[in-house]
GUMARMI-561289 format. One record per atom (N, C-alpha, C): residue in one letter; x, y, z. Coordinates in steps of 0.2 Angstrom, whole numbers, plus 5000, padded with zeros to 4 digits. Example, Ala and Ser with C-alpha at 12.3 -4.5 7.8 and 13.67 -1.06 7.14 Angstrom:
<recs>
A506649725039 A506249785039 A506649845039 S506449895035 S506849955036 S506450005039 
</recs>
This chain:
<recs>
M489652145112 M490052085111 M489652045106 T490052025101 T489751985096 T489951905097 H489551865095 H489651795096 H489751765089 M490251725089 M490351685082 M490151615083 H489751595078 H489551525078 H490051485074 I490351435077 I490751395073 I490451335071 V490451325064 V490151265061 V490551205062 Q490351155065 Q490751095066 Q490551055059 P491051015057 P490950965052 P490450915054 A490050895049 A489550845050 A489850775053 S490450765052 S490750705055 S491450725058 S491550705064 S492150725068 S492650675067 R492450625063 R492950565063 R493550595059 P494150565061 P494750585057 P494750555050 L495050595045 L495150565038 L495650515037 T496150505042 T496650455041 T496450385039 P495950365043 P495650295041 P495450285034 A495050335032 A494750325025 A495350335020 I495850375021 I496350385017 I496750315017 F496850295023 F497250225023 F496850175019 K496250165020 K495850115017 K495850115010 A495750175007 A495750185000 A496450174997 S496950215000 S497650204997 S497950134998 A497850105003 A498050035004 A497749984999 A497149994998 A496749954993 A497049964986 F497150024985 F497450044978 F498150014977 V498550024982 V499250004982 V499249924981 F498849894985 F498849814984 F498549794978 A498049824975 A497749814969 A498349824963 L498649874964 L499249894959 L499749844960 G499949824966 G500449764967 G500249704964 F499549684964 F499249624961 F499449634953 L499249694950 L499349694943 L500149694941 I500549724945 I501249724944 I501549654944 H501349614949 H501549544949 H501249504944 V500649514942 V500349474936 V500749494930 G500849554929 G501249574923 G501949544923 R502249544929 R502949514930 R502949444928 M502449404930 M502449334928 M502249324921 L501849364918 L501649354911 L502249384906 Y502549434908 Y502949464903 Y503649434904 G503849404910 G504549384911 G504849424916 L505149394921 L505449434926 L505949484924 E506549464921 E507049504919 E506749564913 D506349534909 D506049584904 D505649634907 W505249614912 W504849664916 W505249724919 T505749704922 T506149754925 T506549794920 R506749764915 R507149804910 R506649854906 D506049824904 D505649864899 D505049904903 I504749874908 I504149904911 I504349934918 F504549894923 F504649924929 F505349954930 T505450004927 T506050044926 T506150084933 P506750114933 P506850154940 P506350214941 P506150244936 P505650304937 P504950264940 V504750214937 V504150174939 V504250154946 D504750124948 D504950094954 D504850154959 I505250204958 I505250264962 I504550294963 A504150304958 A503450324958 A503050274963 F503150214962 F502750164966 F502950174973 G503550184975 G503750194982 G503450254985 L503450314981 L503150374983 L502350364984 I502050324980 I501350314981 I501250274988 I501650224989 I501650184995 I501650225001 I501950285001 I502050325007 I501350345010 V500850355006 V500250375008 V499950325013 P499850255011 P499550215016 P500050195021 A500650205020 A501150195026 A501050245031 V501050305030 V500950365034 V500250365037 S499750355033 S499050365035 S498850305039 G499150245038 G499050185042 G499350185049 V499850215050 V500150225056 V499750275060 L499550335057 L499050385060 L498350355062 A498150305058 A497450285059 A497450225064 W498050195066 W498050135070 W497650145076 R497650195080 R497250195086 R496550205085 H496350225079 H495550225077 H495250165075 Y495650105075 Y495350045072 Y494850025078 S494349995075 S493749975080 S493549905079 G493849865074 G493649805072 G493949745077 E493849685075 E494049635079 E494749615078 L495049575082 L495749555083 L496049535076 A495649485073 A495849465066 A495949515061 G495549565061 G495549625057 G496249665058 R496349675065 R496949715067 R497549675065 I497549605065 I498149575063 I498249585055 V497749575051 V497749595044 V498049665043 Y497749705047 Y497949785046 Y498649785048 G498849755053 G499549765055 G500049735050 F499849675047 F500249645042 F500249685036 A499749715034 A499749765028 A500149825029 L500049855035 L500449915037 L501149895037 L501349835039 L502049815039 L502349815032 L501949785028 L502149775021 L502249845018 C501849895019 C501949965016 C502549995019 L502649985026 L503250015029 L503849995026 V503849925025 V504549895022 V504649915015 S504049915011 S504049935004 S504349995002 V504150045007 V504350115005 V505150125004 P505550105009 P506250115008 P506550065002 L506250005002 L506449954997 L506349984990 H505750014988 H505650044982 H506050114981 L506050154986 L506450214985 L507150214985 S507450154987 S508150144986 S508350144979 T507950134974 T508050144967 T508250214965 F508050264969 F508250324968 F509050334968 F509350294973 F510050304974 F510450254969 T510150194967 T510550154963 T510350154956 W509850184954 W509550194948 W509550124944 S509350074948 S509250004945 S508749974948 T508349934944 T507849884947 T508049814947 E508649804946 E508949734945 E508849694952 Y508749734957 Y508649694964 Y508049654964 L507549674959 L506949644959 L506949574956 N507549564952 N507649504949 N507849444954 T508049464960 T508149414965 T507549384967 F506949414966 F506349384969 F506149334963 P506049264965 P505949214960 P505149224958 F505049184952 F504349174950 F503849164955 W504049114959 W503549084965 W503349144969 Y503849194970 Y503649244975 Y503049284972 S503049304966 S502549334963 S501949294963 A501949224962 A501449184962 A501049184969 V501449194974 V501149204981 V500849274982 E501249324979 E501049394980 E500349404977 V500249374971 V499649394967 V498949384971 P498849314974 P498249304978 P498249344985 M498849354988 M498949384994 M498749464993 F498949494988 F498849564987 F498049574985 A497849524981 A497049534980 A496649524986 A496849484990 A496549474997 A496649535001 L497249565001 L497349625005 L496949685003 A496949694996 A496549744993 A495849744996 Y495549684995 Y494849674998 Y494849695005 A495249665009 A495249665016 A495349735019 M495749775015 M495849845017 M495149885017 M494749875012 M494149905012 M493649885017 R493749825020 R493249795025 R493449815032 L494049855033 L494249875040 L493749925043 R493649915049 R493149965053 R493550005057 F493350065057 F493650125061 F493150155065 G493250175071 G492750205075 G492850275076 
</recs>
């Protein structure tokens, strides 16, 4: 009878928390840049020239990664309550953003983004910067 030695990975921690942290930080940093660009370039001009339907759809597809990994990593969170609240808020933003941005696939228009006023981007910019930083600080056990 032969015995097989099964090599265990050095870490038995799931990958989903690391995937969530990195992808969520990336998405919020990208959102920060998108909203800064929107404010500097002009709201309507931005959606006409830069944030076109293919870009909006691609952004929606990218957001799927933190949305799914965030749900899967939820039970592994080991930080304090304040961190879980921030995590939950960030996850909610991702989950809501996926259908919002992917709806462009069916309408082939980003005009819906023009309904968000300038002040909305002015709020999103510092919030997304803070969320990008906060995502990297989340603790998982």
